[in-house]
C-alpha positions in Angstrom: -65.1 -3.7 -29.8 -66.6 -6.1 -27.4 -64.8 -6.7 -24.1 -63.4 -10.1 -23.2 -63.3 -10.7 -19.5 -61.7 -14.1 -19.6 -58.2 -14.3 -17.9 -55.4 -14.4 -20.5 -52.2 -16.3 -20.4 -48.8 -15.5 -22.0 -48.9 -19.0 -23.7 -51.3 -17.7 -26.3 -48.8 -15.3 -27.6 -46.0 -15.8 -30.1 -42.9 -17.6 -28.9 -41.0 -15.8 -31.6 -40.3 -12.1 -31.4 -42.4 -10.1 -33.8 -40.4 -7.4 -35.5 -42.1 -4.0 -35.0 -40.1 -0.9 -35.6 -40.4 2.1 -33.2 -41.8 4.1 -36.2 -44.5 1.6 -36.9 -45.4 1.3 -33.2 -45.7 5.1 -32.6 -47.5 5.6 -35.9 -50.2 3.0 -35.0 -50.9 4.8 -31.8 -50.6 8.5 -32.6 -50.3 9.1 -36.3 -54.0 8.4 -37.2 -55.4 10.3 -34.3 -57.5 13.3 -35.6 -56.7 15.2 -32.4 -53.1 15.6 -33.5 -53.7 16.3 -37.2 -52.6 19.8 -38.2 -51.2 20.6 -34.7 -47.7 20.7 -33.3 -48.7 18.3 -30.5 -46.7 15.1 -30.1 -45.7 12.4 -27.7 -42.3 12.5 -26.0 -39.6 9.9 -26.6 -36.7 9.2 -24.3 -33.5 7.2 -25.1 -30.2 6.7 -23.3 -27.6 3.9 -23.1 -26.8 3.9 -19.4 -28.8 1.8 -16.9 -32.1 3.4 -15.7 -30.9 2.8 -12.2 -27.9 5.2 -12.7 -29.4 7.5 -15.3 -29.1 11.3 -14.7 -32.2 13.5 -14.5 -31.2 15.1 -17.9 -31.4 11.6 -19.5 -35.2 11.5 -18.9 -36.0 14.9 -20.5 -36.6 13.4 -23.9 -37.7 15.0 -27.2 -40.9 15.4 -29.2 -41.6 12.7 -31.9 -41.9 14.4 -35.3 -42.7 11.2 -37.2 -39.1 10.6 -38.3 -36.8 11.0 -35.2 -37.9 8.0 -33.2 -35.1 6.2 -31.3 -33.2 3.8 -33.7 -30.4 2.3 -31.5 -31.5 -1.1 -30.3 -28.9 -1.1 -27.6 -30.4 1.8 -25.8 -33.3 2.1 -23.2 -36.0 3.7 -25.3 -39.4 4.9 -24.1 -42.5 6.8 -25.2 -45.0 8.8 -23.3 -48.5 7.4 -23.1 -49.8 11.0 -23.6 -49.2 13.7 -26.2 -48.1 17.2 -25.2 -48.1 20.7 -26.7 -45.0 22.9 -26.7 -44.5 25.7 -24.2 -43.9 29.4 -25.1 -40.2 28.4 -25.8 -41.2 25.6 -28.2 -40.0 23.0 -25.7 -41.9 19.7 -25.0 -42.0 18.7 -21.4 -44.1 16.0 -19.7 -46.1 18.4 -17.6 -49.8 18.7 -16.8 -49.8 22.3 -18.2 -48.8 20.9 -21.6 -51.0 17.8 -21.5 -53.1 17.2 -24.7 -54.4 13.7 -24.3 -53.7 10.1 -23.1 -53.7 7.7 -26.0 -53.0 4.4 -24.4 -53.4 2.6 -21.1 -50.5 0.2 -20.2 -49.6 -2.1 -17.4 -46.0 -2.8 -16.5 -44.5 -5.8 -14.7 -47.1 -8.4 -15.8 -45.7 -11.8 -14.8 -46.8 -15.4 -15.1 -45.9 -16.1 -11.5 -45.4 -13.6 -8.7 -42.2 -13.8 -6.6 -42.6 -13.8 -2.8 -40.9 -11.0 -1.0 -40.5 -8.7 -4.0 -41.6 -5.2 -3.1 -42.2 -3.8 -6.6 -45.8 -4.3 -7.9 -46.3 -7.6 -9.7 -49.4 -8.1 -11.9 -50.3 -11.8 -12.5 -51.6 -12.7 -15.9 -54.8 -13.8 -14.2 -55.8 -10.2 -13.7 -55.5 -9.3 -17.4 -59.1 -9.2 -18.5 -58.9 -7.7 -22.1 -57.1 -8.9 -25.2 -54.3 -6.4 -25.5 -53.2 -4.3 -28.4 -49.6 -5.3 -27.7 -47.6 -7.4 -25.3 -43.9 -6.5 -25.0 -41.4 -8.7 -23.0 -39.1 -6.2 -21.3 -37.1 -8.7 -19.3 -37.1 -12.4 -18.9 -40.7 -13.4 -18.0 -41.7 -9.8 -17.4 -44.2 -8.1 -19.7 -45.6 -4.7 -20.7 -49.3 -5.0 -21.7 -50.9 -2.1 -23.6 -54.3 -1.0 -24.8 -54.8 1.6 -27.6 -57.8 3.8 -26.9 -60.1 4.5 -29.8 -60.4 8.1 -28.5 -57.9 9.7 -26.3 -58.6 11.0 -22.8 -58.3 14.8 -23.2 -59.3 15.8 -19.6 -56.2 15.7 -17.4 -58.2 15.3 -14.3 -60.0 12.2 -15.7 -56.6 10.8 -16.8 -55.2 11.4 -13.2 -58.3 9.8 -11.6 -57.8 6.8 -13.9 -54.2 6.5 -12.9 -55.1 6.5 -9.2 -57.9 4.0 -9.7 -55.5 1.6 -11.5 -53.0 1.9 -8.6 -55.8 1.1 -6.1 -56.7 -2.0 -8.1 -53.1 -3.2 -7.7 -52.5 -3.0 -11.4 -49.6 -0.5 -11.2 -46.7 0.4 -8.9 -47.7 2.9 -6.2 -44.8 5.2 -7.2 -45.6 5.2 -10.9 -46.2 8.6 -12.5 -49.5 9.9 -13.7 -50.5 10.3 -17.4 -48.3 13.5 -17.7 -45.1 11.7 -16.7 -45.8 8.0 -17.5 -43.3 6.4 -19.9 -43.4 2.9 -21.4 -40.8 1.0 -23.3 -40.6 1.0 -27.1 -40.2 -2.4 -28.9 -37.0 -1.8 -30.8 -34.8 -1.2 -27.7 -33.0 -3.0 -24.8 -33.4 -3.1 -21.1 -29.9 -2.3 -19.7 -31.1 -2.5 -16.2 -31.3 -6.2 -16.5 -28.2 -8.3 -16.1 -27.2 -9.1 -18.8 -28.8 -6.5 -21.0 -32.2 -7.8 -22.4 -33.4 -7.1 -25.9 -37.1 -6.2 -25.8 -39.3 -8.8 -27.6 -42.7 -8.1 -29.1 -44.9 -11.2 -28.3 -48.2 -9.9 -29.5 -49.0 -7.1 -31.9 -52.7 -6.1 -32.8 -52.7 -2.4 -33.4 -56.3 -2.5 -34.7 -57.5 -3.8 -31.3 -58.7 -0.6 -29.6 -61.0 0.1 -26.8 -63.2 2.9 -25.6 -62.6 4.4 -22.2 -65.8 2.9 -20.9 -65.0 -0.6 -22.2 -61.7 -0.6 -20.4 -63.3 0.7 -17.1 -66.1 -1.9 -17.3 -63.7 -4.8 -18.0 -61.5 -4.1 -15.0 -64.3 -2.9 -12.7 -62.8 0.5 -12.2 -64.8 3.5 -10.8 -63.4 7.0 -10.8 -65.7 8.0 -8.0 -63.6 6.1 -5.5 -60.7 8.5 -6.1 -62.6 11.4 -4.7 -63.5 9.6 -1.6 -59.8 8.6 -1.0 -58.5 12.2 -0.8 -58.6 12.3 2.9 -58.4 8.8 4.3 -58.3 8.1 8.0 -54.9 7.9 9.6 -53.5 4.4 9.5 -51.8 2.3 12.2 -48.1 2.2 12.4 -46.6 0.5 9.4 -43.4 -1.6 9.4 -41.2 -2.6 6.5 -39.9 -6.1 6.8 -36.7 -6.9 4.9 -34.2 -9.7 4.6 -31.1 -9.4 6.8 -28.8 -11.2 4.4 -27.8 -13.6 7.1 -26.3 -10.8 9.3 -28.1 -10.5 12.7 -26.9 -7.0 13.3 -27.5 -5.4 9.9 -30.8 -4.4 8.2 -30.3 -3.0 4.7 -32.1 0.1 3.7 -35.6 -0.4 2.2 -35.8 -1.0 -1.5 -38.8 1.2 -1.7 -39.7 4.4 0.2 -42.3 3.5 2.8 -43.8 7.0 2.6 -44.1 6.9 -1.2 -45.7 3.5 -0.9 -48.2 4.7 1.7 -49.1 7.8 -0.3 -49.5 5.7 -3.4 -51.8 3.2 -1.7 -54.1 6.1 -0.8 -54.1 7.5 -4.3 -52.4 10.7 -3.0 -49.5 10.8 -5.5 -50.4 12.9 -8.6 -47.0 12.8 -10.4 -43.2 12.7 -9.9 -42.1 16.3 -10.5 -38.4 15.2 -10.6 -36.2 12.6 -9.0 -37.2 12.3 -5.3 -39.9 15.0 -5.5 -43.7 14.3 -5.8 -46.7 16.4 -6.4 -49.3 15.0 -4.0 -52.8 15.6 -2.8 -52.7 17.2 0.6 -54.2 14.9 3.3 -55.9 17.9 4.7 -57.2 19.1 1.4 -60.8 19.4 2.7 -59.5 22.2 5.0 -58.3 24.3 2.1 -60.4 27.2 0.8 -62.8 25.7 -1.8 -61.1 22.4 -1.2 -58.5 23.3 -3.8 -56.2 20.3 -4.6 -52.9 21.9 -5.4 -49.6 23.1 -3.9 -48.6 20.1 -1.8 -45.2 18.4 -2.3 -43.3 15.5 -0.7 -39.5 15.2 -0.9 -37.7 11.9 -0.3 -35.0 11.8 2.4 -31.6 13.5 1.7 -28.6 14.8 3.7 -30.5 18.0 4.7 -33.8 16.3 5.4 -33.0 12.8 6.8 -36.7 11.7 7.1 -37.9 13.6 4.1 -39.8 16.8 3.8 -43.4 17.9 3.3 -44.8 21.3 2.3 -48.3 22.6 1.5 -48.6 26.2 0.2 -52.2 26.7 1.5 -52.6 28.9 4.6 -54.4 26.2 6.5 -51.4 23.9 6.2 -48.5 26.3 6.7 -47.6 24.8 10.1 -47.8 21.2 8.8 -44.5 19.5 8.3 -43.1 16.0 7.6 -43.8 14.9 11.2 -47.5 15.6 10.6 -47.5 13.7 7.4 -45.8 10.7 9.0 -48.3 10.8 11.9 -51.2 10.9 9.4 -49.8 7.9 7.5 -49.1 6.0 10.7 -45.4 5.8 10.1 -42.8 6.0 12.9 -40.2 8.7 12.3 -37.4 6.1 12.6 -39.0 4.0 9.8 -38.9 7.0 7.5 -35.1 7.0 7.3 -34.0 5.5 4.0 -30.8 4.2 5.6 -29.2 0.9 6.6 -29.5 0.0 10.2 -26.9 -1.5 12.4 -27.8 -3.0 15.8 -25.0 -3.0 18.3 -25.4 -6.3 20.0 -22.8 -7.7 22.5 -20.5 -10.3 21.1 -21.2 -9.3 17.5 -18.3 -7.0 16.7 -17.1 -9.1 13.7 -20.6 -8.9 12.1 -20.9 -5.2 12.9 -17.5 -4.4 11.3 -18.6 -6.5 8.2 -21.9 -4.6 8.0 -20.1 -1.2 8.2 -17.7 -2.2 5.5 -20.6 -3.3 3.2 -22.4 0.0 3.8 -19.2 1.9 2.8 -18.6 -0.3 -0.3 -22.1 0.0 -1.7 -21.7 3.8 -2.0 -18.9 3.4 -4.6 -16.9 6.2 -2.9 -14.9 4.2 -0.4 -12.0 1.8 -1.2 -9.0 0.2 0.4 -5.4 1.2 -0.4 -2.3 -0.1 1.4 -4.6 -1.8 4.0 -6.3 1.5 4.8 -9.8 2.8 4.1 -9.7 5.7 1.7 -12.4 7.9 0.1 -12.6 10.2 -3.0 -12.2 13.7 -1.6 -12.3 17.0 -3.4 -9.2 19.2 -2.8 -8.8 22.5 -4.6 -11.5 21.4 -7.1 -9.7 18.2 -8.0 -10.4 14.6 -6.7 -7.8 13.1 -4.4 -7.6 10.0 -2.2 -8.0 10.7 1.5 -7.3 8.2 4.2 -10.1 8.1 6.7 -9.4 8.6 10.4 -11.8 7.7 13.2 -13.5 11.1 13.1 -14.1 11.0 9.4 -15.5 7.5 9.6 -17.8 8.4 12.4 -19.4 11.3 10.4 -19.6 9.2 7.2 -21.2 6.2 9.0 -23.7 8.5 10.8 -24.6 10.0 7.4 -25.0 6.6 5.7 -26.7 4.5 8.4 -28.7 4.4 11.6 -27.1 2.8 14.7 -29.2 1.3 17.4 -28.9 -0.7 20.6 -31.5 -2.3 22.8 -32.6 -0.3 25.8 -34.0 -2.5 28.5 -35.7 0.5 30.2 -38.0 1.2 27.3 -38.0 -2.3 26.0 -37.0 -1.4 22.4 -34.0 -0.4 20.3 -33.0 3.3 20.5 -30.8 5.4 18.2 -27.1 5.8 19.2 -24.0 7.3 17.6 -21.8 4.9 15.6 -19.7 2.8 18.0 -16.1 4.1 18.2 -14.8 0.7 19.1 -16.4 -0.9 16.1 -15.2 1.8 13.7 -11.7 1.7 15.1 -11.6 -2.0 14.4 -12.8 -1.5 10.9 -10.1 1.1 10.2 -7.3 -0.9 11.8 -8.2 -4.2 10.1 -5.7 -4.8 7.3 -8.1 -7.2 5.4 -11.2 -5.6 3.9 -13.3 -8.2 2.2 -15.9 -5.9 0.6 -14.0 -2.7 -0.3 -12.5 -2.6 -3.8 -8.7 -2.0 -4.0 -7.9 1.3 -5.7 -4.6 2.3 -7.3 -5.3 6.0 -7.9 -7.5 8.6 -9.6 -7.5 9.5 -13.3 -8.9 12.7 -14.6 -9.1 11.6 -18.2 -10.4 8.6 -20.2 -8.7 5.2 -19.9 -7.0 3.6 -22.9 -7.3 -0.2 -23.3 -4.6 -2.6 -24.7 -6.5 -2.7 -28.0 -6.3 1.1 -28.4 -10.0 1.7 -27.5 -10.6 4.7 -25.2 -13.1 4.2 -22.3 -15.1 7.2 -21.4 -16.9 5.6 -18.4 -16.5 7.4 -15.1 -16.3 5.8 -11.7 -14.4 2.8 -10.6 -12.7 0.7 -13.4 -12.2 -2.9 -12.3 -9.5 -3.6 -14.9 -7.1 -0.8 -14.0 -8.4 -0.3 -10.4 -8.6 3.4 -11.1 -11.4 5.8 -10.2 -12.2 7.9 -13.3 -13.5 11.4 -12.6 -14.0 13.7 -15.5 -16.6 15.3 -17.8 -17.3 12.7 -20.4 -18.8 15.3 -22.8 -15.6 17.3 -23.1 -13.0 14.6 -24.1 -13.2 13.6 -27.8 -11.1 10.7 -29.3 -12.2 8.9 -32.5 -13.0 5.2 -32.3 -10.4 4.4 -34.9 -7.9 7.2 -35.3 -5.4 6.9 -38.1 -1.9 8.2 -38.9 -3.1 11.6 -40.1 -5.2 12.0 -36.9 -2.1 11.4 -34.9 -0.1 13.9 -36.9 -2.8 16.6 -36.4 -2.8 15.8 -32.6 1.0 16.1 -32.5 0.9 19.5 -34.2 -1.7 20.7 -31.6 0.6 19.6 -28.8 3.6 21.3 -30.4 1.8 24.6 -30.3 2.1 24.5 -26.5 5.9 24.2 -26.8 6.5 27.1 -29.2 7.6 29.4 -26.3 10.3 27.1 -25.1 13.9 27.1 -26.5 15.1 23.5 -26.4 18.8 22.7 -26.8 18.0 20.0 -29.4 15.2 18.3 -31.3 15.6 15.3 -28.8 14.6 17.6 -26.0 11.4 18.7 -27.7 10.6 15.1 -28.4 11.2 14.3 -24.7 8.8 17.1 -23.7 6.1 15.6 -25.9 6.9 12.2 -24.5 6.4 13.7 -21.0 2.9 14.8 -22.0 2.0 11.4 -23.3 3.4 9.8 -20.1 1.4 12.1 -17.9 -1.8 11.4 -19.8 -1.6 7.6 -19.1 0.8 7.4 -16.1 -1.8 5.9 -13.8 -2.1 3.0 -16.3 1.6 2.3 -16.6 3.4 -0.1 -14.1 6.7 1.9 -14.4 7.8 5.2 -16.0 11.0 7.1 -15.9 11.4 10.4 -14.1 11.5 13.6 -16.2 14.2 16.2 -15.3 13.8 19.7 -16.9 17.2 21.5 -16.6 18.6 24.7 -17.8 21.8 26.8 -17.4 20.2 29.9 -15.9 17.1 30.9 -13.9 14.1 32.3 -15.9 14.5 29.9 -18.8 11.0 28.4 -18.4 11.6 25.3 -16.3 8.7 26.0 -13.9 6.3 26.8 -16.7 7.2 23.6 -18.6 6.9 21.5 -15.4 3.4 22.9 -14.7 2.4 22.4 -18.4 3.4 18.7 -18.3 1.7 18.1 -14.9 -1.6 19.4 -16.3 -1.7 16.4 -18.6 -1.9 14.2 -15.4 -4.2 16.3 -13.2 -6.1 19.6 -13.2 -4.8 20.3 -9.7 -2.1 22.9 -9.0 1.4 21.6 -8.5 2.7 21.3 -4.9 6.5 21.5 -5.1 8.6 19.3 -2.8 12.2 19.8 -1.7 14.5 17.2 -3.0 15.7 15.1 0.0 19.4 15.2 0.9 19.5 11.8 2.7 18.1 8.4 1.9 16.2 8.1 5.2 14.6 11.5 4.6 13.7 10.4 1.0 12.0 7.2 2.2 9.8 9.0 4.7 8.9 11.7 2.2 8.0 9.3 -0.6 5.9 7.0 1.6 4.0 9.9 3.1 3.2 11.4 -0.3 2.5 8.1 -2.1 -0.1 7.2 0.5 -2.2 10.0 -1.0 -1.9 8.5 -4.5 -0.9 11.8 -6.1 -0.9 12.2 -9.9 2.4 14.1 -9.8 5.4 14.2 -7.4 7.3 17.4 -8.3 10.8 18.4 -7.0 11.2 22.0 -7.8 14.5 23.9 -8.2 16.9 21.1 -7.2 20.2 22.7 -6.2 22.2 19.4 -5.9 22.5 16.6 -8.4 19.8 14.1 -8.7 21.2 11.6 -6.2 20.2 7.9 -6.5 18.5 7.4 -3.1 17.5 3.8 -2.7 13.8 4.5 -2.1 13.6 6.9 -5.1 15.2 4.3 -7.4 12.8 1.7 -6.2 9.8 3.9 -6.6 10.6 4.6 -10.2 11.2 0.9 -11.2 8.8 -0.9 -8.9 5.0 -1.0 -8.8 5.0 -0.7 -5.0 7.1 0.8 -2.2 7.1 -0.6 1.3 8.1 1.3 4.4 7.2 2.4 7.9 4.6 5.1 8.1 5.9 8.2 9.8 4.4 8.6 13.3 2.8 5.2 13.3 3.9 1.7 14.4 2.9 0.0 11.1 4.4 -0.6 7.7 2.5 0.1 4.4 2.9 -1.0 0.9 1.8 1.8 -1.5 1.5 2.0 -5.3 4.0 4.1 -7.2 1.9 5.0 -10.3 2.6 8.7 -10.1 4.5 11.0 -12.5 8.0 11.9 -11.1 9.0 15.4 -12.2 11.9 17.6 -11.3 13.7 20.7 -12.5 16.9 22.6 -11.7 19.8 24.6 -13.1 22.8 22.6 -14.3 21.9 19.6 -12.4 22.4 16.0 -13.6 21.2 12.6 -12.6 23.9 10.5 -10.8 24.6 6.8 -10.6 21.5 4.6 -10.9 19.3 7.7 -11.6 21.0 8.2 -15.0 19.0 5.3 -16.6 15.8 6.3 -14.7 15.7 9.9 -15.8 14.7 11.5 -19.1 16.5 14.9 -19.4 14.8 17.8 -21.1 17.3 20.5 -21.8 16.4 24.2 -22.1 18.7 26.9 -23.3 17.5 30.5 -23.8 20.8 31.6 -25.2 20.5 35.0 -23.6 22.5 36.8 -20.9 19.4 37.4 -18.8 16.7 34.8 -19.7 14.4 36.1 -16.9 13.9 39.4 -18.8 12.7 37.5 -22.0 9.2 38.4 -23.2 6.9 35.5 -23.9 4.4 35.7 -26.9 1.8 33.9 -24.9 2.2 34.7 -21.2 -1.2 33.2 -20.4 -0.2 29.7 -21.7 -1.0 27.8 -18.5 -4.4 29.3 -18.1 -5.1 28.5 -21.8 -4.1 24.9 -21.1 -6.2 24.7 -18.0 -9.3 25.9 -19.9 -8.7 23.5 -22.8 -7.1 20.6 -20.9 -9.6 18.1 -22.2 -8.7 19.0 -25.8 -4.9 18.6 -25.4 -5.2 15.4 -23.3 -7.5 14.0 -26.0 -4.7 14.8 -28.5 -2.2 12.8 -26.4 -4.6 9.9 -26.2 -5.3 10.1 -30.0 -1.6 9.6 -30.7 -1.3 6.5 -28.5 -4.6 5.1 -29.8 -3.7 5.6 -33.4 -0.4 3.9 -33.0 -2.1 0.9 -31.4 -4.8 0.8 -34.0 -2.1 0.9 -36.7 -0.8 -2.5 -35.4 1.9 -1.1 -33.1 4.6 -0.4 -35.7 8.0 -0.7 -34.0 10.9 1.6 -34.8 14.4 0.3 -34.0 15.9 2.0 -31.0 18.1 1.3 -28.0 16.4 -0.7 -25.2 15.7 1.1 -21.9 15.5 -1.7 -19.4 12.6 -1.7 -16.8 10.5 0.6 -19.0 9.3 -1.7 -21.7 5.5 -0.8 -21.4 6.3 2.9 -21.2 8.7 2.7 -24.2 5.9 0.9 -26.1 3.1 3.5 -25.4 5.0 6.8 -25.0 8.2 6.4 -27.0 7.3 4.3 -30.0 4.3 6.5 -31.1 6.6 9.5 -31.4 9.2 7.6 -33.4 6.3 6.4 -35.6 5.6 10.1 -36.2 9.2 10.7 -37.3 10.2 12.4 -34.0 13.6 12.1 -32.5 14.0 9.4 -29.8 12.8 11.0 -26.6 15.1 8.7 -24.6 18.2 9.8 -26.7 19.7 11.9 -23.9 19.4 9.1 -21.4 22.3 7.2 -23.0 24.6 10.2 -23.3 23.8 11.1 -19.7 24.8 7.6 -18.6 28.1 7.9 -20.5 28.7 11.3 -18.8 27.8 10.1 -15.3 30.5 11.6 -13.0 30.9 8.2 -11.1 31.3 6.4 -14.4 33.8 9.0 -15.7 36.0 8.8 -12.5 35.8 5.0 -12.7 37.1 5.1 -16.3 40.0 7.3 -15.2 41.0 4.8 -12.5 40.6 1.9 -15.0 42.9 3.7 -17.5 45.5 4.2 -14.8 45.4 0.6 -13.7 45.7 -0.5 -17.3 48.9 1.6 -17.7 50.4 0.2 -14.5 49.4 -3.4 -14.7 48.1 -4.1 -18.2 46.6 -7.6 -18.1 48.5 -8.8 -15.1 46.5 -9.7 -11.9 46.9 -7.3 -8.9 45.9 -6.7 -5.4 45.2 -3.7 -3.2 48.7 -4.0 -1.8 50.2 -4.0 -5.3 48.4 -0.7 -6.1 49.5 0.8 -2.8 53.2 -0.1 -3.5 53.1 0.9 -7.1 51.6 4.4 -6.3 54.1 5.0 -3.5 57.2 3.7 -5.3 56.7 4.9 -8.8 57.7 8.4 -9.8 55.5 8.4 -12.8 52.2 7.4 -11.0 50.2 10.6 -11.5 47.9 9.0 -14.0 46.7 6.6 -11.3 47.3 8.7 -8.2 45.0 11.6 -9.1 42.0 9.5 -10.1 42.3 7.5 -6.9 42.3 10.8 -4.9 39.1 11.9 -6.8 37.2 8.7 -5.9 38.1 9.2 -2.2 40.7 6.4 -1.8 43.4 8.7 -0.2 43.7 9.6 3.4 46.0 12.7 3.5 49.0 11.9 1.3 48.7 8.1 1.5 46.3 5.6 0.1 43.6 4.3 2.5 43.8 0.6 1.7 40.4 -0.2 3.3 38.6 2.5 1.1 40.4 1.3 -2.0 39.4 -2.3 -1.3 35.8 -1.3 -0.8 35.8 0.8 -4.0 37.3 -2.0 -6.1 34.7 -4.5 -4.8 31.9 -2.1 -5.8 33.3 -1.8 -9.3 33.8 -5.5 -10.1 32.1 -6.3 -13.4 32.0 -2.6 -14.6 33.1 -1.9 -18.2 34.2 1.6 -19.0 36.0 2.7 -22.2 36.4 -0.9 -23.2 38.1 -1.9 -19.9 36.5 -4.4 -17.6 37.4 -5.0 -13.9 37.3 -8.7 -12.9 37.7 -10.5 -9.6 40.2 -13.3 -10.3 40.5 -15.0 -6.9 40.7 -14.6 -3.1 43.8 -15.7 -1.2 42.8 -18.5 1.2 45.2 -17.3 3.9 45.1 -13.5 3.7 41.6 -13.3 2.3 42.8 -10.6 0.0 41.0 -10.5 -3.4 43.0 -10.4 -6.6 41.8 -8.4 -9.6 42.5 -8.3 -13.3 41.6 -6.1 -16.2 40.3 -7.4 -19.5 40.4 -5.2 -22.6 38.1 -5.6 -25.5 39.5 -6.1 -29.0 38.3 -2.6 -30.2 40.3 -0.9 -27.5 43.4 -3.1 -28.2 
């Protein structure tokens, strides 16, 4: 075919997208090639849904095209290799030189109608396109991929490599682009998810019969392969500087968008291919010193934590002493410019900008957040992620790892490196307002369930729930639309974990299942009740069941806490623990009743808890989205804790439960190994109930816990389980404080009936009446006696606290207060049923 050397314009191509399937596209390039007929050689296809910017190395491995398995999901990023490869001894296809068979196309990426000033990535103007293409694919708005099908493939890998380097020298390709053994181009039936929003690739020109010989292509673009050989050992260059925008901040220079070393190596045609992410096979700059001038064995690694300015290694004996410093000197690059890090310049009077810059650097990592006005990070503890508050020492190390700090030295007349400023970092930590750090509520180690029942398997920070999701996405399995039978099967799976436990009643087993569901989504619930596992004797299995339930919230081992005896102690303990955003707070082996400490009651029924941080002169407001769990022998919730606690009763019905043999003594390890499966079962039950339209079963309302009742209680009632909150109402009726109040009310009713009375009246009636035992003993039990006589102050205080209470159908009312004596007058009202 004759060559056309007239510049082309995108206006000559179709304004409408031309529908070309990936099969038709690949078939036109490779299927008719005689070089592949009767062989097992094939091009490699790559397809994944995540953005190329965040794709893992495994996403780029790909698979051999067998003429039927081309990518078919238009929502994915899909690519094909410009070359074909033969399988290795294991039958695997890899884009390696050792498996190279032939290059079938030549393609240009990032062809644009108009170049953008300041953009570091290669931009090829349409004016440089000299040949009518075989195809033109729009891969993002105004950005095109232009390809040429070769009438005969290039089968010599060295020739293909030389062509790739020559194209780079001509400015027709990005310096960091891979050679023919690694080069990928986009397929037409695909999307570009790197673009915002995602862009559906559009074929603008399709002429598969337009093919060129290698010579025609070379002549049209004026490319000579002989220049590549001359460029193997270029002269050292002058020092190179990267100029970047400062984003309006005079003290902050963002890290380079491209690696200056890779850029310089590419400009000289020294990059052969990208071996893996951040590692390049390069031509050694001192190749001519090698024995027989062999061009192999040299690699460059981009900067990382262990090699802050990168690394260089050549295997040849002549270059054994060469290192990254020698490579930088050869390229004319200052060592300070080789750091791929943000830079902060400590200038006097700019502390506000320095603090802002430091916060931005932390925020862009995705690992630092703010909680209760403090800077926190995701930290691994015993193999599980936890939130850790940064101190000045932590922040100094992290900031030194992420950025380079400099100040101007008048003696040498330039900026010199320094350690991060302690004053600036302290200001960053103590500042209660963080403009760039996302607020975080906690960490979840399982998928997140949305209001519509869909389950989100994305890891990292979730803006909706403000949770950081950290788990293996491949292990958790929940159907997109689970149904009733799926929920039943999931319930049966969870019930197998409870076979070893002897519950007092079916309500207790349902409560245990409810605790598993609650633990699975606790971080997403504003409020949830506490679960109290109680038994009559030691050795019944309280501790095992507690650990089992906790594993649905976190894979970390439980850290038991002593139950506080006083309210002040409880407030300090809760605030200190909740600052860490734990998945579970576990009070083990409670020996007293579950007292209604004010801070504990607030933590269970409020989304936040505010208090003074122990050892510091500041107050903090922390989230309370943690699972509260406790166990003990013959303990009961008291007062306000009765409605905030779901009891789970165990009864081994044996004289010595501790000597009982379990059928599965390795239950906890079994759950740890298969945690993903059982948590998926819990999520399946909730998701299926939501997808079914949230069918509601009539039950008693448990105030303050509407959302919890909806997601953790109703699904079990839907599956014909007993009400897991059934024991709450019986516990409330059996509350010792309520029982004693009922006894006093009954005594007052016998003495006064419906007649109004005062504290003085009660005092006189008890002291004068011979038959006052029914009132005297209850008043003694509630602490209103001082020795053998009523303490009128205590009795008055007790009555004021019980105004408005209704027990056993008797209600205590405040009728009036005497204007002279200020003494209140009370009266009992009895409901009709009791009358």
